[in-house]
Backbone as CSV, one residue per row, in Angstrom:
resi,resn,N_x,N_y,N_z,CA_x,CA_y,CA_z,C_x,C_y,C_z
1,MET,15.608,42.190,-6.406,14.283,42.578,-6.012,13.965,41.900,-4.693
2,PRO,13.312,42.558,-3.823,12.947,41.953,-2.536,11.948,40.817,-2.742
3,LEU,12.142,39.750,-1.997,11.220,38.614,-2.058,10.237,38.693,-0.899
4,PRO,8.970,38.363,-1.169,8.018,38.321,-0.060,8.337,37.152,0.872
5,ARG,7.875,37.246,2.103,8.127,36.191,3.099,7.722,34.813,2.594
6,GLU,6.611,34.741,1.857,6.139,33.452,1.334,7.172,32.835,0.398
7,ALA,7.824,33.638,-0.420,8.853,33.131,-1.333,10.101,32.718,-0.565
8,ILE,10.498,33.512,0.404,11.676,33.183,1.209,11.476,31.859,1.935
9,ALA,10.264,31.621,2.414,9.970,30.385,3.147,10.098,29.143,2.267
10,THR,10.032,29.298,0.952,10.116,28.141,0.055,11.530,27.866,-0.441
11,LEU,12.497,28.749,-0.146,13.862,28.544,-0.632,14.465,27.284,-0.032
12,GLY,15.195,26.557,-0.861,15.863,25.342,-0.418,17.140,25.140,-1.213
13,VAL,17.637,23.929,-1.238,18.836,23.618,-2.013,18.541,23.800,-3.499
14,ARG,17.380,23.318,-3.948,16.964,23.464,-5.352,15.787,24.431,-5.399
15,ASN,15.860,25.395,-6.305,14.827,26.410,-6.430,14.461,26.576,-7.896
16,ARG,13.181,26.606,-8.191,12.737,26.763,-9.577,12.288,28.204,-9.797
17,LEU,12.896,28.840,-10.808,12.542,30.195,-11.203,11.750,30.111,-12.496
18,ARG,10.621,30.799,-12.544,9.801,30.851,-13.756,9.744,32.295,-14.249
19,VAL,9.987,32.458,-15.552,9.883,33.764,-16.195,8.713,33.687,-17.160
20,HIS,7.710,34.525,-16.915,6.532,34.575,-17.783,6.695,35.732,-18.758
21,ASN,6.598,35.441,-20.033,6.752,36.437,-21.090,5.382,37.041,-21.403
22,ILE,4.905,37.866,-20.508,3.552,38.418,-20.607,3.362,39.225,-21.885
23,GLY,4.382,39.957,-22.306,4.271,40.801,-23.494,4.478,40.071,-24.810
24,GLY,4.823,38.778,-24.760,5.059,38.030,-25.990,6.298,38.483,-26.742
25,ASP,7.294,38.984,-26.002,8.522,39.483,-26.616,9.388,38.352,-27.153
26,HIS,10.348,38.706,-28.015,11.388,37.794,-28.483,12.618,38.072,-27.644
27,PHE,13.204,37.044,-27.033,14.335,37.290,-26.144,15.185,36.045,-25.950
28,SER,16.399,36.271,-25.494,17.279,35.218,-24.986,17.767,35.678,-23.617
29,LEU,17.757,34.774,-22.656,18.227,35.054,-21.301,19.240,33.997,-20.916
30,ARG,20.225,34.402,-20.104,21.240,33.444,-19.658,21.816,33.889,-18.323
31,ARG,22.589,32.995,-17.731,23.364,33.246,-16.513,22.487,33.672,-15.327
32,PHE,21.457,32.875,-15.071,20.598,33.129,-13.911,21.302,32.736,-12.627
33,ARG,21.014,33.457,-11.549,21.460,33.084,-10.221,20.573,33.799,-9.211
34,LEU,20.541,33.254,-8.017,19.877,33.907,-6.894,20.960,34.456,-5.988
35,GLU,20.826,35.706,-5.625,21.759,36.316,-4.685,20.931,36.807,-3.502
36,LEU,21.308,36.364,-2.325,20.553,36.691,-1.118,21.384,37.570,-0.200
37,GLU,20.717,38.519,0.422,21.364,39.353,1.429,20.440,39.422,2.642
38,TRP,20.968,38.982,3.791,20.195,38.998,5.029,20.291,40.379,5.670
39,PRO,19.332,40.690,6.548,19.348,41.999,7.223,20.648,42.295,7.973
40,ASP,21.352,41.237,8.426,22.606,41.472,9.158,23.810,41.637,8.231
41,GLY,23.570,41.669,6.904,24.644,41.905,5.941,25.257,40.656,5.336
42,ARG,24.955,39.475,5.879,25.492,38.247,5.265,24.903,38.065,3.877
43,ARG,25.694,37.440,2.993,25.270,37.233,1.613,25.511,35.784,1.209
44,ALA,24.721,35.326,0.268,24.886,33.996,-0.324,24.379,34.061,-1.755
45,GLN,24.883,33.168,-2.586,24.363,33.098,-3.944,24.295,31.654,-4.404
46,SER,23.364,31.408,-5.318,23.225,30.082,-5.898,24.307,29.877,-6.946
47,ASP,24.434,28.635,-7.392,25.254,28.381,-8.569,24.636,29.141,-9.737
48,ILE,25.426,29.426,-10.747,24.933,30.136,-11.928,24.467,29.112,-12.954
49,ALA,23.247,29.292,-13.454,22.730,28.449,-14.530,23.279,29.024,-15.834
50,ALA,24.207,28.317,-16.449,24.949,28.862,-17.584,24.257,28.687,-18.935
51,ALA,23.175,27.930,-18.982,22.480,27.721,-20.257,21.837,29.017,-20.734
52,THR,21.424,29.029,-21.989,20.686,30.146,-22.583,19.287,29.653,-22.926
53,TRP,18.285,30.464,-22.628,16.900,30.157,-22.955,16.406,31.238,-23.902
54,SER,15.666,30.835,-24.943,15.140,31.786,-25.926,13.655,31.526,-26.157
55,GLN,12.954,32.605,-26.502,11.541,32.494,-26.827,11.221,33.529,-27.885
56,PRO,10.446,33.240,-28.897,9.921,31.949,-29.291,10.972,31.127,-30.040
57,PRO,10.738,29.826,-30.188,11.743,28.966,-30.814,12.096,29.359,-32.245
58,GLY,11.164,29.926,-32.990,11.410,30.276,-34.384,12.087,31.621,-34.598
59,TRP,12.367,32.339,-33.531,13.030,33.643,-33.639,14.411,33.433,-34.260
60,PRO,14.798,34.213,-35.277,16.078,33.993,-35.958,17.300,34.071,-35.043
61,HIS,17.204,34.779,-33.927,18.341,34.911,-33.019,18.252,33.958,-31.826
62,ALA,17.277,33.045,-31.840,17.104,32.105,-30.731,18.318,31.192,-30.639
63,GLU,18.663,30.848,-29.399,19.780,29.930,-29.162,19.487,29.138,-27.900
64,GLY,20.222,28.074,-27.716,20.097,27.290,-26.491,18.763,26.581,-26.377
65,ILE,18.183,26.617,-25.192,16.909,25.960,-24.914,15.806,26.859,-25.450
66,ARG,15.047,26.335,-26.387,14.015,27.140,-27.058,12.663,26.830,-26.424
67,VAL,12.086,27.848,-25.815,10.844,27.697,-25.058,9.673,28.124,-25.938
68,PRO,8.670,27.245,-26.105,7.518,27.607,-26.936,6.818,28.867,-26.427
69,ALA,6.296,29.660,-27.355,5.539,30.861,-26.999,4.378,30.467,-26.099
70,GLY,4.107,31.291,-25.113,3.006,31.033,-24.192,3.381,30.181,-23.000
71,GLN,4.559,29.571,-23.016,5.016,28.770,-21.880,6.054,29.559,-21.095
72,PRO,6.048,29.425,-19.762,7.073,30.119,-18.993,8.434,29.456,-19.172
73,LEU,9.460,30.254,-19.130,10.830,29.753,-19.083,11.050,29.261,-17.660
74,GLU,11.601,28.070,-17.468,11.840,27.527,-16.133,13.294,27.112,-15.978
75,VAL,13.889,27.519,-14.869,15.283,27.186,-14.610,15.424,26.801,-13.143
76,ASP,16.187,25.749,-12.885,16.483,25.345,-11.517,17.775,26.005,-11.067
77,LEU,17.740,26.598,-9.889,18.906,27.253,-9.302,19.225,26.562,-7.987
78,TRP,20.497,26.176,-7.816,20.928,25.347,-6.696,21.857,26.113,-5.773
79,PHE,21.671,25.901,-4.486,22.609,26.398,-3.478,23.486,25.253,-3.048
80,ASP,24.796,25.469,-3.007,25.752,24.478,-2.533,25.892,24.654,-1.018
81,LEU,25.397,23.707,-0.261,25.417,23.818,1.196,26.631,23.104,1.806
82,GLY,27.551,22.655,0.956,28.712,21.923,1.449,29.798,22.793,2.054
83,GLY,29.734,24.099,1.839,30.814,24.985,2.181,30.936,25.373,3.586
């Protein structure tokens, strides 16, 4: 999804992604990453966050990091600038 300029201006080595479960669904999410593509065609991606996040914690299929209902899921995504 395209990011607004304000979001692009905040990107750094460490980036926090928040997922708000507005509909109150039951879910598990995993393998987050940021993939960037510049207008000139260059691409970069963050490391992959391999953990699993589930909401709500009492859901029978929940696994990994269990996020309380009503709280956003938060994950840090890192860019390796050593390359």
